[in-house]
N, C-alpha and C positions, 0 to 999 in steps of 0.2 A: 676850223680844226686846230686843236692845241697840240703842238709838237712837244715831245718829251725826250729826255736823254741828250747828251752832248750839248748842254745848254750854252747858247750864245749869250743869253740874257737871263738873269736870275733876280728874284726879289729876296733881299736879305732881311728886311724888316717891313712889316711884321713877319713873324715866323709861322710856319704851317701849324694850324690848329690853335694859335694863340687866342686867348680870350681878351677882348677889348671892349670897354664901355662904349655904348652906342653913340653918345654925343661928344666923343673925343675927337679933337683935331689930331690927325695921324700924319707923321712924316714917313711916308713910304719911301724906302731906299733900296738900291740894288746895284748890281754890277753888270757889265757886259764885256764882250771881247772887242768892242769898238776901240778905235784909236784915232788920232788926228788924220790918218791917211785913208781911212774908210769913210764913206759918206753915209753915215747912219744916224738915226735918232731913236729914242725909246719913248713909247707911249704907254698910257695906263688906262684901264677901264675897270670899274667896280660894279659888280652885279649886272653886267651887260647894260649899264647906263651909258649908251653911246651918245655922242661920238667919243672916241679915244681922246685923252688929254695928253699933251706933250709934257714930259718930265724936263728937268733942267740938269745939265751936266754939273758935276761938283769938281772943284780944283782946276778945271780946264775951261772956265767960262770964256766964251768967244772963240774957242779952238775947235768946237764941234766934236769933242771927245766925250762920249757917253760911257767910258769905262767905269765910272762911278756916277750915279744919277740919283735924283730924289724928286718927290712930288708931295706937296702938302694937300692932304685930303681934308676938305672943309665941308660943312653942311651946304655951302653955296653950290657945290658940285653934286654931292649925294651923301647920305648918311648910311652908316651900317645898320642893317636890319637886325631884329632879335634873331638869334640862331645863326645858321651858317651863311657866310658871305664869301664871295669869290673875287679876288683881286688878280687881274691878269696884266702882265707887262708884254709889250710887243716891240721887238726890235725891227726896224725897217731900214734896209740898206739898198743903195743903188748898185753896189758891186757884189759879186759872188764871194761867198765865204764857205768853207767846207761844211759848216753845220747849219747853214741857212737853206730854206726851201723857196723856190721861185714862185711868186704869185703870178699866175698866167694872165690875170686881169690887168694888173698894174705894171708888170715886168720887174717889180722890185723883189728883193730877197728878204724873207721874214723869218722870225722865230718867236714863239710865245713861251711864257712861263707863268704859272699860276700858283697861288697859295689860297687855302681856305682858312678863314678866321671866324671866330664865334663872337657875334655881337651880344654883349651882356646888357641887360636892362639896368639903367642907372637907378639905384635905390635912393629915396629921399628920406633923410633922418631928421 
């Protein structure tokens, strides 16, 4: 289930409905309400190519603060398909936060955010 509204985690790049050449390496980046006091991490999945992949915190490496995060999407993980593609971020926290939903299976608190982008076929000239 993808939760919307009151976003704890957001994808800032790429933007909703952005057109991106298929074979491009993409630096997916975003923000979350995480801080060094919450035990959270942010994961990414593209087109339901599981498992989720862990992002890396920016500016706070080693501090566990995912308030700014990024993930380099390479063909080793998956490629954008022609047409619509869905990129989903997932915040996973050990502690309650007002905008998170408890996962009854893991006992963790989660929130999702997604953007759809359009994979453009690369033209050869």
